[in-house]
C-alpha positions as a printed Julia matrix, in Angstrom:
373×3 Matrix{Float64}:
   1.53   -3.12   -8.03
   0.65   -3.1    -4.33
  -2.87   -4.38   -5.04
  -1.6    -7.16   -7.3
   0.9    -8.58   -4.86
  -1.64   -8.39   -2.02
  -4.24  -10.3    -4.04
  -1.69  -13.02   -4.79
  -0.78  -13.36   -1.11
  -4.42  -13.32   -0.03
  -5.32  -16.14   -2.39
  -2.37  -18.29   -1.27
  -2.61  -17.79    2.5
  -4.96  -19.88    4.68
  -7.77  -17.99    6.4
  -6.23  -18.13    9.88
  -2.9   -16.63    8.73
  -4.12  -13.76    6.54
  -4.64  -11.35    9.42
  -1.08  -11.97   10.62
   1.02  -12.26    7.47
  -0.46   -9.48    5.33
   0.27   -6.64    7.82
   3.85   -7.88    8.18
   4.5    -7.03    4.53
   4.41   -3.41    5.71
   7.98   -3.96    6.93
   9.27   -3.94    3.35
   7.38   -0.72    2.53
   8.91    0.84    5.64
  12.39   -0.29    4.64
  12.03    1.39    1.25
  10.74    4.6     2.85
  13.7     4.75    5.24
  16.16    4.12    2.41
  14.69    7.01    0.4
  14.89    9.42    3.35
  18.49    8.38    4.09
  19.41    8.73    0.43
  17.72   12.13    0.23
  19.73   13.4     3.21
  22.92   12.67    1.26
  21.93   13.4    -2.35
  19.76   16.53   -2.13
  22.27   18.76   -0.27
  25.1    17.72   -2.63
  23.84   17.12   -6.17
  20.15   18.08   -5.97
  16.69   16.5    -5.94
  16.74   15.61   -9.64
  19.54   13.14   -9.0
  17.52   11.65   -6.15
  14.72   10.86   -8.61
  17.17    9.39  -11.13
  18.84    7.18   -8.53
  15.6     5.91   -7.0
  14.27    4.95  -10.44
  17.14    2.5   -11.01
  15.68   -0.44   -9.0
  12.39   -0.16  -10.89
  14.19   -0.22  -14.24
  16.3    -3.22  -13.21
  13.26   -5.18  -12.01
  11.31   -4.34  -15.18
  14.14   -5.72  -17.33
  14.45   -8.79  -15.11
  10.71   -9.5   -15.36
  10.79   -9.13  -19.16
  13.78  -11.47  -19.45
  12.12  -14.03  -17.2
   8.92  -13.89  -19.22
  10.85  -14.34  -22.45
  12.75  -17.34  -21.05
   9.49  -18.84  -19.84
   7.95  -18.47  -23.3
  10.95  -20.11  -24.97
  11.01  -23.06  -22.59
   7.24  -23.5   -22.65
   7.36  -23.9   -26.45
  10.93  -25.12  -27.07
  12.24  -25.12  -30.6
  13.71  -28.24  -32.19
  17.2   -28.84  -30.88
  19.0   -29.32  -27.59
  16.59  -27.08  -25.66
  13.74  -29.47  -26.51
  15.5   -32.18  -24.52
  14.9   -30.38  -21.22
  12.97  -32.6   -18.79
   9.35  -31.7   -18.14
  10.04  -31.05  -14.46
  12.04  -27.95  -15.45
   9.23  -26.74  -17.66
   6.77  -26.99  -14.78
   8.91  -24.62  -12.73
   8.96  -22.17  -15.63
   5.16  -22.25  -15.82
   5.04  -21.84  -12.07
   7.22  -18.75  -11.91
   6.34  -16.11  -14.47
   7.68  -12.82  -13.18
   9.21  -14.79  -10.25
   5.72  -15.26   -8.78
   3.4   -18.28   -9.23
  -0.03  -17.61  -10.64
  -2.9   -17.95   -8.19
  -4.42  -21.43   -8.25
  -7.81  -19.86   -7.52
  -7.53  -17.68  -10.6
  -6.42  -20.59  -12.8
  -9.36  -22.69  -11.63
 -11.82  -19.85  -12.3
 -10.52  -19.6   -15.87
 -10.73  -23.36  -16.42
  -6.95  -23.86  -16.41
  -7.05  -26.64  -13.82
  -3.79  -28.18  -15.04
  -1.82  -25.05  -14.2
  -3.59  -24.86  -10.83
  -2.58  -28.45  -10.08
   1.06  -27.7   -10.93
   1.02  -24.81   -8.48
  -0.66  -26.85   -5.74
   1.74  -29.77   -6.23
   4.69  -27.42   -5.84
   3.17  -25.99   -2.64
   2.57  -29.49   -1.28
   6.17  -30.43   -2.06
   7.53  -27.31   -0.33
   5.44  -28.16    2.76
   6.48  -31.84    2.64
   2.89  -32.9     2.21
   0.85  -34.76   -0.39
  -2.01  -33.64   -2.58
  -5.44  -34.87   -1.49
  -7.27  -37.15   -3.86
  -9.94  -35.78   -6.13
 -10.39  -33.33   -9.0
 -10.44  -29.56   -9.25
 -13.91  -28.75  -10.53
 -15.22  -25.26  -11.09
 -17.73  -23.87  -13.6
 -15.98  -21.77  -16.22
 -17.36  -18.25  -16.42
 -17.41  -16.55  -19.81
 -17.65  -13.1   -18.21
 -15.48  -12.25  -15.24
 -14.6    -9.04  -13.53
 -17.29   -6.77  -14.98
 -17.57   -3.32  -13.43
 -21.33   -3.77  -13.06
 -20.67   -6.71  -10.71
 -19.31   -4.27   -8.14
 -22.6    -2.36   -8.28
 -24.74   -5.47   -8.05
 -27.33   -5.36   -5.25
 -25.29   -7.85   -3.2
 -22.15   -5.69   -3.18
 -23.41   -2.17   -3.95
 -23.35   -0.84   -0.38
 -20.05   -2.58    0.39
 -18.43   -1.17   -2.75
 -19.54    2.41   -2.17
 -18.43    2.41    1.47
 -15.1     0.81    0.6
 -14.49    3.51   -2.01
 -15.15    6.2     0.59
 -12.74    4.56    3.03
 -10.01    4.1     0.41
 -10.23    7.71   -0.72
 -10.14    8.99    2.86
  -7.28    6.75    3.98
  -5.13    7.76    1.03
  -6.01   11.42    1.59
  -4.95   11.14    5.25
  -1.82    9.05    4.54
  -0.28   11.36    1.97
  -1.57   14.37    3.88
   0.46   13.29    6.92
   3.6    12.76    4.86
   3.36   16.12    3.08
   2.23   17.95    6.21
   5.27   16.58    8.05
   7.58   18.26    5.56
   5.54   21.47    5.71
   5.59   21.54    9.52
   9.33   20.95    9.66
  10.1    23.53    6.97
   7.92   26.37    8.2
   7.14   25.59   11.86
   3.45   26.31   11.31
   2.38   24.9    14.69
   3.86   27.68   16.81
   3.9    30.45   14.21
   6.04   30.9    11.14
   9.73   31.29   11.6
  11.07   34.77   11.4
  12.77   35.94    8.27
  16.15   35.78    9.97
  15.66   32.09   10.74
  14.73   31.09    7.2
  17.41   33.01    5.32
  19.42   30.64    3.17
  22.58   31.68    1.46
  21.86   32.0    -2.21
  24.48   30.64   -4.56
  24.6    30.47   -8.29
  23.35   26.9    -8.65
  20.16   26.05  -10.49
  18.62   24.73   -7.28
  19.1    28.0    -5.41
  17.54   30.02   -8.24
  14.32   27.99   -8.18
  11.21   30.2    -8.07
   9.75   27.89   -5.39
  12.11   29.34   -2.76
  12.09   26.04   -0.87
  14.04   25.79    2.35
  16.62   23.02    2.44
  16.09   20.5     5.24
  18.62   20.47    8.04
  20.06   17.11    9.24
  17.73   17.26   12.26
  14.73   17.48    9.92
  15.77   14.28    8.17
  16.15   12.61   11.56
  12.61   13.67   12.45
  11.33   12.24    9.14
  13.09    8.95    9.85
  11.66    8.72   13.37
   8.12    9.51   12.21
   8.44    7.01    9.33
   9.44    4.25   11.74
   6.05    4.9    13.3
   4.5     3.07   10.33
   5.6    -0.22   11.86
   5.25    0.73   15.54
   1.57   -0.18   15.85
   1.84   -3.31   13.7
   1.59   -5.72   16.67
  -1.5    -3.9    18.0
  -2.91   -3.67   14.48
  -2.5    -7.43   14.01
  -4.2    -8.12   17.34
  -7.07   -5.77   16.5
  -7.6    -7.26   13.04
  -7.68  -10.82   14.38
  -9.59  -10.33   17.63
 -11.79   -7.27   17.11
 -12.43   -7.89   13.44
 -11.61   -5.86   10.35
 -14.46   -3.33   10.62
 -14.14   -2.42   14.29
 -10.35   -2.3    14.13
 -10.45    0.05   11.12
 -13.07    2.33   12.64
 -11.0     2.66   15.86
  -7.76    3.52   14.06
  -9.56    5.97   11.76
 -11.12    7.68   14.79
  -7.72    7.94   16.48
  -6.28    9.36   13.24
  -8.92   12.12   13.31
  -8.03   12.91   16.93
  -4.29   13.13   16.32
  -4.76   15.41   13.31
  -6.42   17.88   15.69
  -3.67   17.4    18.29
  -1.16   18.68   15.71
  -2.61   22.15   16.29
  -1.19   22.22   19.82
   1.91   24.39   20.17
   4.44   21.95   21.55
   8.15   21.22   21.65
  10.09   19.54   18.89
   9.89   16.25   20.78
   6.11   16.64   21.12
   5.74   17.31   17.4
   7.83   14.24   16.58
   5.63   12.19   18.92
   2.43   13.34   17.24
   3.84   12.68   13.75
   5.15    9.28   14.89
   1.71    8.26   16.15
  -0.07    9.62   13.08
   2.21    7.68   10.73
   1.55    4.54   12.79
  -2.22    5.06   12.59
  -2.43    5.81    8.86
  -0.26    2.77    8.11
  -2.6     0.62   10.23
  -5.56    1.99    8.28
  -3.97    0.94    5.01
  -3.14   -2.53    6.37
  -6.71   -3.16    7.42
  -8.49   -1.85    4.32
  -6.13   -3.8     2.04
  -6.97   -7.02    3.87
 -10.7    -6.3     4.03
 -11.03   -5.43    0.33
  -9.12   -8.53   -0.76
 -11.27  -10.75    1.46
 -14.74   -9.33    0.87
 -14.89   -9.88   -2.92
 -14.96  -13.3    -4.63
 -12.1   -14.41   -6.88
 -13.96  -13.38  -10.03
 -14.19   -9.78   -8.74
 -11.25   -9.46   -6.38
  -8.79   -7.84   -8.77
 -11.5    -5.49  -10.1
 -12.5    -4.48   -6.58
  -8.89   -3.79   -5.58
  -8.23   -1.97   -8.84
 -11.18    0.41   -8.6
 -10.4     1.03   -4.92
  -6.81    1.82   -5.91
  -8.13    4.39   -8.39
 -10.01    6.16   -5.59
  -6.81    5.94   -3.56
  -4.95    7.87   -6.27
  -7.62   10.58   -6.24
  -7.09   11.01   -2.51
  -3.35   11.19   -3.05
  -3.79   13.89   -5.72
  -6.01   16.05   -3.52
  -3.8    15.78   -0.4
  -1.03   18.2    -1.58
  -3.54   21.01   -2.1
  -4.66   20.7     1.52
  -1.39   19.87    3.29
   0.67   22.47    1.43
  -1.64   25.11   -0.04
  -4.55   25.31    2.4
  -2.28   24.62    5.38
  -0.24   27.71    4.5
  -3.38   29.86    4.5
  -5.26   28.25    7.4
  -3.34   25.71    9.45
  -6.27   24.82   11.71
  -8.67   24.69    8.76
  -6.49   22.09    6.98
  -6.24   19.95   10.11
 -10.0    20.12   10.66
 -10.6    19.0     7.07
  -8.25   16.02    7.45
  -9.91   15.13   10.76
 -13.43   15.4     9.33
 -12.59   13.07    6.44
 -11.18   10.52    8.92
 -14.39   10.68   10.99
 -16.49    9.98    7.88
 -14.23    7.02    7.06
 -14.51    5.7    10.62
 -18.31    5.73   10.39
 -18.22    4.13    6.95
 -15.87    1.38    8.18
 -17.98    0.66   11.26
 -21.16    0.29    9.19
 -19.72   -1.98    6.49
 -22.28   -4.78    5.95
 -19.84   -7.72    5.84
 -17.25   -8.77    8.42
 -14.5   -10.88    6.84
 -12.75  -12.07   10.02
 -12.49  -15.87    9.83
 -14.42  -15.88    6.53
 -13.21  -18.18    3.78
 -12.44  -16.54    0.46
 -15.4   -16.65   -1.9
 -14.74  -18.14   -5.34
 -17.91  -17.12   -7.16
 -20.24  -14.14   -6.85
């Protein structure tokens, strides 16, 4: 989902605005994260974590139904049956074609598939919204019979770029989810300055199903939720600097700097510090890993041509999921056995990603989107 909406935005935005507008979408991710933490602080202590999952799944279900209804309405109006519905003016039908799933289809994609009429409808709507007029001429593009083949990513022109991007995506995801899970682990067990004594972690055991769980998890205190909220806000704190870096230093250098700083702050977590110091380190780490994601999203969407863009983002997203799956074993299992060892592993991965980002063969700053391979 994240890759799809970013590709759409990338293909609609002019070159000079991509480095500014795409990172700002992080605000909505942050808002959702804060809502979940706030909801968890109310739901988990009262009715349990299972209800938290049920409640947070409601928006997804509602949107899925809304998308399906919209698609059905679009299909009916695009091919209206005989009767009153067939009398609808064509201008209404154009809006239906323009807004499947509430989002217009990319004009670049429509042109690459030979559907120039749909691309023109989209462009005319954009021109109307901007109080402008369409330039004269025709949309001409050779129609490709084969698009988005996996072998295209491993073509000599993109082989090195693809492999290095995969390394960076895996490492960024590994670090991002590692920070989130490590935050909970640090707050629950105070691993930085030694485990809490048995007297400090005793929780009154009731007869509820939650309290009889074999996991023996410690329930977060209100202060722990406050720390999670503060560290989560960090995801937007470096956005202004991230935007400046992306647009003035370039995508590669900006990403290598933030990845290097991420490696450093993972090691700084090993310092025995106060609660305020721990919050500060977590705050900065969340800001850095969010900046990493911003930059690699933009770079991946810009470096591939339209015929490969979705495939490139999709395969990178798959590597991202692998990193997310591995992170819990390090931030929760290995960290319990060797706190410093886990931090060193996270830091080492970030260093590898920083080197990979710095040596990427193509810089996409100020580069127009490529249409064909």
